[in-house]
KOLVONU-21460 format. One record per atom (N, C-alpha, C, O): x, y, z. Coordinates in steps of 0.05 Angstrom, whole numbers, plus 32768, in hexadecimal, padded with zeros to 4 digits. Each point is the difference from the previous one (the first is absolute). Layout:
REM residues N
XYZ
...
***
This chain:
REM residues 109
7F617E7B7F94
8009801B7FFA
801F80008004
800A7FF78014
800380147FD8
801D80028001
8009801B8009
7FF080138002
802A7FF08003
800B801A8009
7FFB80157FEA
7FF980178006
800C7FE27FE1
7FFC80137FEA
7FE3800A7FFE
7FFC80167FF5
7FF17FDA8014
7FE480097FFF
7FFB80168014
7FED800F7FFD
80247FF38018
7FFD80158014
800B801B7FF6
7FF98015800C
80177FEB7FE0
800C80197FF5
7FED800D7FED
80007FFB7FE8
7FEE80168023
7FE9800A7FF1
8005801B7FF2
7FEF80097FF1
802880048014
800780197FF3
80177FFC7FED
800C7FEB7FFF
7FFA802A7FF2
801980007FF0
801080198006
7FF580148007
80257FE97FF6
801280178006
801780007FEC
80047FEE7FF1
800B80288010
801880037FF0
801780048013
7FFF80108012
80177FE17FEA
80198004800F
801180137FF0
80067FFB7FE9
8003801B8024
801180137FF3
801C7FFF800C
80037FFC8018
801180087FD7
801C80008008
800D801A7FF7
7FFC80097FE9
801580038029
800E80197FF9
80177FF97FED
80117FF08006
7FEF801E7FE3
80147FFC7FEC
800F801A7FFA
7FF380147FFA
80277FEC8008
801080187FFA
800080047FE2
80037FED7FF1
7FFA802C8007
800080067FE3
801A800B7FF5
800280077FE9
80127FFB8028
801A800A7FF7
8004801E8002
8016800A7FFB
7FD58004800B
8001801D8003
80078009801C
80047FF08011
7FFE802A7FF3
8006800C801A
7FEF80188004
7FF9800E7FED
80007FF7802D
7FF080188006
801380188003
80177FFE7FFB
7FDD8018800E
801080198003
80167FFE8014
801380107FFF
7FEC7FDC8014
80147FFD8014
80147FEA7FF9
80127FFA800F
7FEB7FFA7FD9
80127FEB7FF8
7FF87FE48009
800F7FED7FFC
7FDA80108011
7FF77FE68009
7FF37FF17FE8
7FF3800C7FEF
80117FDA8010
7FF47FF17FEA
7FE280008001
7FF480008015
7FFF80017FD3
7FE380017FFF
7FF57FE67FF4
800F7FF17FF3
7FD8800A8011
7FF47FE87FF6
7FE280038003
7FF580158005
7FFD7FD47FF7
7FE380008001
7FF67FE48009
800F7FED8000
7FD880128009
7FF47FE78009
7FF37FF37FE7
7FEB800A7FF7
80217FE17FFF
7FF67FF27FE8
7FF27FE78009
80067FF48014
7FE780037FDB
7FF27FE78005
80137FE97FFF
800F7FFC7FEC
7FF27FF48029
80107FE88001
7FEF7FE77FFA
80087FEF7FF0
7FE1800F801E
7FED7FEA7FFC
7FE4800D7FFE
7FFA80128010
7FF67FE67FDD
7FE5800C7FFD
7FEB7FEA8003
80047FE97FFB
7FE48020800D
7FE97FEF8004
80067FE88011
7FF97FE97FF9
8013801B801E
80077FEB8013
7FE87FFC8013
7FF78013800C
7FFF7FD47FF7
7FEB7FFB8013
800B8006801D
80167FF88007
7FD980168009
80088007801B
7FE880038012
7FE97FFF7FF6
801C80058023
7FEA80058013
800B80138015
80177FFC800A
7FDA80187FFE
800880138014
7FF17FFC801A
7FE87FFC8000
802780068016
7FF47FFD801A
800C80158013
801780087FFC
7FD980018017
800A80148013
800F7FF28016
7FF57FED800C
8024801B7FFA
800F7FF38016
7FF78009801B
7FF080138002
80187FDF8012
7FF88007801C
80168010800D
800D7FF68013
7FF880227FE4
80148012800D
801C7FF67FFD
801080058013
7FF87FEE7FD8
801B7FF57FFD
801480167FFC
7FFD80117FEE
80187FEF8022
801680137FFE
80187FF17FF4
80067FEA8007
800780247FE6
80177FF47FF1
801780128002
7FFE80187FFC
801A7FDD8009
801880108001
800C80017FE3
80067FEC7FF4
7FFC802C8002
800B80057FE6
801980128004
7FFE80178005
80197FDC7FF9
8019800F8006
80018006801E
7FFD7FEF8011
8006802B7FF5
80008009801C
7FE5800A8009
7FFC80098017
7FF07FF57FD8
7FE6800B8004
7FEB7FEA8004
80017FEB7FF3
7FEC80198020
7FEA7FED8004
7FE7800D7FF4
7FF980168007
7FFA7FDC7FE6
7FE8800A7FF3
7FEA7FEC8004
80047FE98005
7FE480217FF7
7FE87FEF8003
7FF57FFA7FE5
7FFB80127FEF
7FFF7FD5800B
7FF57FF77FE7
7FE380077FFF
7FF17FFE8014
8006800B7FD4
7FE380077FFC
7FF17FE77FF8
7FE97FFD8008
80237FF17FE8
7FF27FE87FF6
80137FE97FFE
801980028002
7FDB7FE77FFB
800F7FE77FF8
7FF67FF97FE4
7FE87FFF7FFB
802B7FFB7FF3
7FF97FF77FE5
80097FE37FFE
80167FF98007
7FD87FF77FEF
80067FE47FFB
80027FFC7FE2
7FEE80077FF0
80287FED8007
80067FFC7FE4
80087FE37FFC
80077FF28013
7FF980057FD4
800B7FE57FFA
801E80018002
800B8013800B
80027FD87FEC
801D7FFF8000
800B80107FE9
80067FF67FEB
7FFE8025801A
800980127FEB
801A800E8009
80087FFE8017
8005800F7FD6
8019800E8005
7FFA801C800B
7FF980127FF1
80097FF1802A
7FFB801A800D
801380038017
80077FED800D
8003802C7FF7
801380068015
7FF680188010
7FEC800D7FFA
80237FF9801B
7FFA80178011
8005801B7FF2
7FF88015800A
80157FEB7FDF
800680197FF2
7FEA80067FEB
800180147FF3
7FEA7FDA800B
7FEB80047FEC
7FE8800E800C
7FFF80068018
7FEF80017FD6
7FE6800B8007
7FEA7FEF7FF4
80047FF37FEB
7FE5800D8021
7FE87FF27FF6
7FEB80157FFA
7FFC80128010
7FF87FEC7FD8
7FEC80137FF9
7FE57FF17FFB
7FFF7FED7FF0
7FED801B801F
7FE57FF57FFE
7FEE80177FF8
7FFB80128010
7FFB7FED7FD8
7FF080177FF6
801180197FFF
801480007FF2
7FE48014801C
801080198001
80108003801A
800D80148004
7FF27FD7800D
800F80018019
801B7FF37FFD
80037FEA7FF6
801280258013
801B7FF67FFE
80097FF9801D
7FFD800F8012
800E7FD97FF1
80087FF6801A
801E7FF98000
800A7FF37FEE
800480168027
801C7FFA8003
80037FE5800F
7FF47FFC8015
801C7FF27FE0
80057FE6800C
801480038017
801780097FFB
7FE17FF1801D
801180028018
800E7FE68006
80177FFF8008
7FDB7FEB7FF5
800A7FE58007
7FF37FEB7FEF
7FE880017FFB
80287FED7FFB
7FF67FE97FF0
80067FE6800F
80177FFB8007
7FD57FF67FFF
80037FE6800D
7FFA7FEB7FEB
7FEB7FFF7FF4
80297FEF8008
7FFD7FEA7FED
7FF57FE8800F
800E7FF48011
7FD980057FEA
7FF37FE9800D
80057FE77FF0
7FFD80017FE7
800A7FE98026
80077FE87FF2
7FEF7FE98009
7FF67FFF8016
80077FED7FD8
7FF47FE78007
80157FEA7FFC
801780077FFC
7FE17FE18004
80147FEA7FFE
800D7FFF7FE5
80167FF47FFD
7FDF80197FEF
800B7FFF7FE5
801280197FFA
800D80007FEB
7FF380138027
801080197FFB
7FEF80198005
7FED7FFF800F
801B80167FE4
7FF3801A8003
7FE37FFE7FF7
7FFA7FF57FEA
7FF380158026
7FE47FFD7FFA
7FF3801B7FF9
7FF380037FEC
801180118025
7FF5801B7FFB
801080158010
80117FF98011
7FE980207FEA
800D8016800E
7FEB80108010
7FE980047FF7
801F80048021
7FF080128011
8010801A8003
80177FFF800A
7FDE80177FED
800F80198000
7FF280148013
7FE880057FFE
802880078014
7FF680168010
800680197FF1
801680057FF7
7FD5800C8005
800280187FEF
7FF58018800F
7FF07FFD8013
8018801B7FE3
7FF380188009
7FFB80127FE8
800E7FFE7FEC
7FDE80138016
7FF880117FEB
801580157FFB
800A800D8012
7FFD7FF77FD4
801280167FF9
7FF1801A8001
7FEC80037FF3
801F800F801D
7FF3801A8003
800F80167FF1
7FF880178001
***
């Protein structure tokens, strides 16, 4: 059994893209567009992991396991109708280089 055999779900990685417009307060506007689609993944519940995001400490709802894909802490992961905010991306490596990503995420409310 290989690592990719363990990735039993699929997800979409979304990235925030500015559209060049502005809201009523003059702030730039944008939308969450599909960055990567139908990515094999696996979701697991973390054991109370707390992550420091800026000056705030937040608790991750899940751990997402992905292959070696382009994902950052500014992205979101969508599984079905659930949208998850990426809090932390860990790049796991083997002797040949980058192997897979482990992402700590929380549900967007």
